[in-house]
C-alpha positions in Angstrom: -6.8 -67.5 4.6 -3.6 -65.6 3.3 -2.0 -65.8 6.5 -2.1 -69.9 7.3 -0.1 -70.1 4.2 2.3 -67.9 4.0 3.2 -69.5 7.8 3.1 -72.9 5.9 5.7 -71.4 3.6 7.9 -69.7 6.5 8.4 -73.5 8.0 9.1 -75.8 4.6 12.8 -76.0 3.1 12.8 -73.7 -0.2 12.1 -75.8 -3.2 14.7 -75.8 -5.9 14.1 -77.0 -9.6 17.2 -77.9 -11.6 16.1 -78.3 -15.3 19.3 -79.9 -17.1 19.5 -82.1 -19.3 23.1 -83.4 -18.6 22.9 -86.0 -15.1 26.3 -84.4 -14.0 25.1 -80.7 -13.7 22.1 -82.0 -12.1 23.7 -84.3 -9.8 26.1 -81.6 -8.9 23.7 -79.4 -8.0 21.7 -81.8 -6.4 24.4 -82.1 -4.1 25.7 -78.9 -3.5 22.2 -77.9 -2.2 20.2 -80.8 -1.0 21.7 -79.6 2.7 19.2 -75.5 3.1 16.5 -76.7 -0.1 14.8 -79.6 -1.7 15.6 -80.3 -4.6 14.0 -81.2 -7.4 15.9 -82.5 -10.4 13.9 -83.6 -14.6 16.3 -83.8 -17.8 14.1 -81.8 -20.0 12.4 -78.7 -20.3 8.9 -80.6 -20.5 9.0 -82.3 -17.5 10.6 -79.5 -16.1 7.1 -78.0 -16.8 5.4 -80.6 -14.8 7.1 -80.4 -12.1 6.9 -76.7 -12.0 3.0 -76.8 -12.1 3.1 -79.7 -8.9 5.5 -78.2 -6.8 6.0 -74.6 -7.1 9.7 -74.2 -6.9 11.4 -71.3 -5.2 13.7 -71.1 -8.3 14.9 -72.7 -11.1 17.7 -73.0 -12.0 18.0 -73.9 -16.0 20.6 -75.1 -18.8 20.4 -73.0 -22.0 21.5 -75.6 -24.0 19.1 -78.6 -24.6 18.2 -81.1 -27.2 14.1 -80.2 -28.3 13.6 -77.1 -26.4 15.5 -74.9 -25.1 16.1 -73.1 -22.0 15.3 -70.0 -23.4 12.0 -71.7 -24.6 11.9 -72.9 -21.4 12.1 -69.3 -19.6 9.7 -67.6 -22.2 7.1 -71.1 -20.7 7.5 -70.1 -17.1 7.7 -65.9 -17.4 3.7 -67.0 -19.3 2.7 -68.7 -15.5 4.7 -67.1 -13.1 5.8 -63.6 -13.1 7.0 -64.0 -9.4 9.7 -67.3 -10.0 13.7 -66.1 -10.2 15.1 -68.5 -12.6 18.8 -68.6 -13.2 20.4 -69.7 -15.9 22.8 -71.5 -16.9 25.7 -72.9 -20.1 28.4 -73.8 -21.0 29.0 -71.1 -23.2 30.1 -68.0 -22.5 27.8 -66.1 -25.6 27.5 -62.7 -24.5 24.8 -62.9 -27.0 23.1 -65.6 -25.5 22.9 -64.4 -21.7 21.3 -60.8 -23.5 18.6 -62.6 -24.9 17.7 -64.0 -21.2 17.7 -61.0 -20.2 15.1 -60.2 -22.3 13.2 -62.8 -21.8 13.1 -61.9 -18.0 15.7 -64.1 -16.4 16.9 -63.0 -12.8 20.3 -64.3 -13.2 22.9 -65.7 -15.3 25.8 -68.2 -14.5 28.6 -70.1 -16.6 29.5 -73.4 -16.6 31.0 -75.0 -14.9 30.1 -72.6 -11.7 32.2 -71.8 -8.5 30.2 -73.8 -6.0 29.8 -70.5 -3.3 28.8 -68.3 -5.7 26.2 -70.9 -6.5 24.6 -71.3 -3.3 24.5 -67.7 -2.2 23.1 -66.8 -5.9 20.7 -68.9 -5.0 19.5 -68.0 -2.0 19.4 -64.4 -2.9 17.1 -65.8 -5.7 14.4 -68.2 -3.3 14.5 -64.7 -0.7 13.4 -62.2 -3.7 10.8 -65.3 -5.0 9.6 -65.6 -1.2 9.2 -62.0 -1.1 7.9 -60.6 -4.0 4.7 -63.4 -3.5 4.6 -62.3 -0.5 3.9 -59.1 -2.0 1.1 -60.4 -4.1 -0.7 -62.5 -1.8 -0.8 -59.2 0.5 -2.3 -57.3 -2.5 -4.9 -60.2 -3.2 -6.0 -60.0 0.9 -6.2 -56.2 0.6 -8.5 -56.5 -2.8 -10.7 -59.0 -0.2 -10.5 -56.5 2.7 -12.4 -53.8 -0.1 -14.8 -56.4 -0.7 -15.7 -57.1 2.8 -16.0 -53.5 3.6 -18.6 -53.2 0.3 -20.2 -56.1 1.0 -20.9 -54.8 4.9 -21.6 -51.1 4.1 -24.5 -52.4 2.0 -26.0 -53.8 5.0 -29.2 -52.8 6.5 -27.6 -53.9 10.2 -24.6 -51.2 9.4 -26.7 -48.7 8.3 -29.2 -49.0 11.7 -25.9 -49.0 13.7 -26.2 -45.1 13.6 -22.7 -44.7 15.5 -21.2 -47.1 15.7 -20.7 -47.4 12.4 -18.5 -44.4 12.0 -17.1 -45.5 14.2 -15.7 -48.2 12.8 -14.9 -46.3 9.9 -12.5 -43.9 11.4 -10.8 -46.2 12.7 -10.3 -49.1 9.6 -9.4 -46.1 7.8 -6.5 -45.2 10.0 -5.9 -48.7 9.5 -5.5 -48.9 6.2 -4.3 -44.8 5.4 -1.0 -47.2 7.4 -1.3 -49.7 4.5 -1.1 -46.9 1.4 2.4 -45.8 3.2 3.9 -48.7 3.4 2.7 -49.6 -0.1 3.5 -46.8 -2.1 7.4 -47.7 0.1 7.2 -50.6 -1.2 6.4 -49.9 -5.1 10.0 -47.7 -4.7 11.7 -50.3 -3.0 11.2 -52.9 -5.2 12.0 -50.6 -8.3 15.2 -49.7 -6.7 15.5 -53.1 -5.7 15.1 -53.9 -9.9 17.3 -51.6 -11.3 20.4 -52.2 -8.4 20.4 -56.4 -8.5 22.2 -56.5 -6.0 22.3 -58.5 -2.5 22.0 -55.4 -0.6 19.6 -55.4 2.6 16.5 -53.4 1.9 13.2 -52.3 3.4 11.4 -54.4 1.2 11.1 -57.6 4.1 10.3 -55.4 7.0 7.7 -53.1 4.5 6.0 -56.8 3.6 5.5 -57.4 7.4 4.0 -53.9 8.1 1.6 -54.5 5.4 0.6 -58.0 7.0 0.5 -56.1 10.4 -1.6 -53.8 9.2 -4.3 -56.4 7.5 -4.3 -58.3 10.3 -5.6 -55.5 12.5 -7.9 -54.6 9.5 -9.7 -58.2 9.5 -9.6 -58.2 13.5 -11.7 -55.0 13.6 -14.1 -56.5 11.0 -14.3 -59.6 12.6 -15.1 -57.4 15.2 -17.6 -55.6 13.1 -19.2 -58.4 12.1 -19.7 -59.7 16.2 -21.7 -56.4 17.0 -23.5 -56.3 13.9 -24.6 -60.0 14.9 -25.5 -58.6 19.0 -22.4 -62.1 19.3 -20.5 -61.5 22.9 -16.4 -60.7 22.1 -13.8 -63.0 22.8 -11.4 -62.0 26.2 -7.6 -63.1 25.9 -4.2 -62.7 27.7 -1.5 -60.4 26.1 1.5 -59.4 27.4 1.3 -55.5 27.8 5.0 -54.7 25.9 4.4 -57.4 22.7 1.4 -55.3 22.6 2.1 -52.2 23.1 4.9 -52.7 20.1 2.5 -53.7 17.7 0.5 -50.8 17.8 4.2 -48.2 18.0 5.4 -50.4 14.3 1.6 -50.1 13.5 1.3 -46.2 13.2 5.6 -46.3 12.4 4.3 -45.7 8.9 2.5 -42.3 9.4 5.0 -40.7 11.5 8.2 -41.2 9.6 6.1 -40.2 6.4 6.9 -36.8 8.0 9.9 -37.3 9.5 8.8 -37.7 13.2 11.1 -39.6 15.6 9.4 -41.7 17.5 10.3 -43.5 20.8 8.5 -46.9 22.4 9.5 -47.0 26.3 8.8 -49.8 28.9 8.4 -49.9 32.8 8.6 -51.1 36.0 9.0 -55.2 33.3 5.8 -56.5 31.9 2.9 -57.3 32.7 -0.4 -59.5 31.3 -3.4 -58.0 30.1 -7.0 -59.3 29.7 -9.2 -58.0 27.2 -10.1 -57.6 23.4 -7.1 -57.0 22.0 -8.2 -55.5 18.3 -10.1 -52.8 20.7 -7.8 -51.8 22.5 -5.3 -51.5 20.3 -8.2 -49.4 18.6 -7.2 -47.1 21.4 -4.0 -46.6 21.1 -4.1 -46.3 17.6 -6.1 -43.8 17.9 -4.3 -42.0 21.0 -1.0 -42.3 18.0 -2.7 -40.6 15.1 -3.6 -37.7 17.2 -0.1 -37.1 18.7 0.9 -37.8 15.4 -1.7 -35.3 14.1 -0.5 -32.6 16.6 3.3 -32.9 15.6 5.2 -30.2 14.3 6.7 -29.9 11.3 10.6 -30.0 12.1 11.9 -32.1 14.5 9.0 -34.2 15.9 8.8 -37.0 18.8 6.3 -39.3 19.1 7.1 -40.7 23.0 4.9 -43.6 24.3 5.6 -46.1 27.0 3.9 -48.4 28.9 4.5 -48.9 33.1 3.7 -51.8 35.0 2.2 -50.8 38.2 1.3 -52.6 41.4 -2.7 -53.3 40.1 -2.3 -51.6 36.6 -1.0 -50.6 33.3 -0.6 -47.3 32.2 0.0 -46.5 28.4 0.9 -42.8 27.6 1.4 -41.2 24.3 2.9 -37.7 24.2 4.3 -35.1 21.9 5.9 -32.1 21.5 3.6 -30.9 19.7 1.6 -26.8 19.7 -0.3 -28.1 23.1 -4.2 -28.1 23.7 -6.1 -24.6 24.9 -8.0 -25.5 28.3 -11.0 -24.4 26.6 -10.5 -27.0 24.1 -9.8 -30.3 26.8 -13.3 -29.9 28.0 -14.9 -31.6 24.9 -12.0 -34.0 23.2 -13.4 -36.9 24.2 -16.8 -35.9 23.1 -18.7 -37.0 19.9 -18.4 -35.3 16.3 -16.0 -32.4 18.1 -12.8 -31.9 15.8 -10.4 -29.2 15.4 -8.8 -30.8 12.3 -12.4 -31.1 9.8 -11.4 -29.1 7.4 -8.4 -32.1 7.0 -10.8 -35.0 7.2 -11.4 -35.0 11.1 -14.6 -37.1 12.3 -13.9 -36.1 15.9 -14.4 -40.0 16.8 -10.6 -41.2 17.7 -10.6 -39.8 21.2 -15.0 -40.7 22.1 -14.0 -43.9 20.5 -10.8 -44.5 22.7 -12.7 -43.5 26.0 -15.8 -45.6 25.5 -13.2 -49.1 24.9 -11.2 -48.0 27.9 -14.2 -47.7 30.5 -15.6 -51.1 28.6 -12.5 -52.3 29.8 -12.7 -51.1 33.7 -10.3 -48.4 32.8 -9.6 -44.8 31.4 -7.8 -42.5 29.2 -7.0 -39.3 30.6 -4.7 -36.3 29.0 -2.2 -33.4 30.4 -1.6 -30.9 28.6 0.7 -27.4 28.0 0.2 -25.5 25.0 3.5 -24.8 22.4 5.3 -27.6 24.4 2.6 -30.6 24.0 0.2 -33.3 25.2 0.5 -36.6 26.8 -2.6 -39.3 26.4 -2.5 -41.8 29.3 -4.3 -45.4 29.0 -4.9 -47.3 32.7 -6.5 -50.3 32.5 -6.6 -52.8 35.7 -4.1 -55.6 35.6 -6.2 -59.1 36.0 -6.8 -60.8 39.2 -4.0 -64.0 39.2 -5.3 -67.3 39.8 -4.1 -69.9 42.0 -3.7 -73.3 41.2 -7.1 -74.3 42.9 -8.4 -71.6 41.2 -8.4 -69.0 44.7 -8.1 -65.7 43.3 
């Protein structure tokens, strides 16, 4: 799976491949970078390409002027194999034409010999980070394609059609999460384009966008797994997890949708932290549905979404508040009913609050609502805290 591969990548030092026909520069770079990176060296382009195929480096530092196949020839081959890999070109000749040709062949950077050690470290660090970000983005896009295939496969199963109401609930929640992925992908695309134009070390939102995509895809995978459990009629596994981290996770998943309408998002925690026991994926569906509902109710200007967790003696309360138009009293009595929505013309399915209440009840909890017209609405999920177990097994 992609997520395991990314964890493995994060745990291993980045790999730098140095290709230079001269021993002096190769050894200088190896000594300069060896404390922070795994440094591989090659004396020809051919040997360098062999190492690149075997080791998948994070950045290549390559001399332009070499006998036989030169650095530009090596750069062209690298680009046919890996468009994400950063390549820094080196030359002892201060030739503008050579630098321009290297840039035309998509070199990531250009430095002259002799190089400044501090500048080389900064340059390598920047391009290693850029390579890993680009690879993570490509991997996430590939994972998104795999998710689409899994959804298509599930939709084609007869069992899925037979499940009726549950099928509609699943589609509703998965669509919410895929909307977050779409919004974050669009922001990421603009950030990448801006980075390519600037070519600077200025911090950007690319890393946080990639993290958001990964979290959203984890949620999609979790929902798909839960759906497969339902199709196969297998029991769901319950886990223990901390309230604060869980609420923050849910808020971050939905933050792009709030930011898309320029709304302020506030996340608060009262009364310390505590454990919950339950199906984390299903409970995340509850919080995400409540937050999405609140976002839909926010005003066009100065929207405020507030999510608060509160730990009580025997229970945990998680509230989601908005400063929207509020819900009329005649509507309140129907909001937890399936297929009831005031947003049908905008694509609403009338299932979000029904799903939230059903999942809450399965976990021994309840969702309640308080609303004032022209002021706002607060939905509150209350769940029982798990009974503590002593070392001898007594409650």
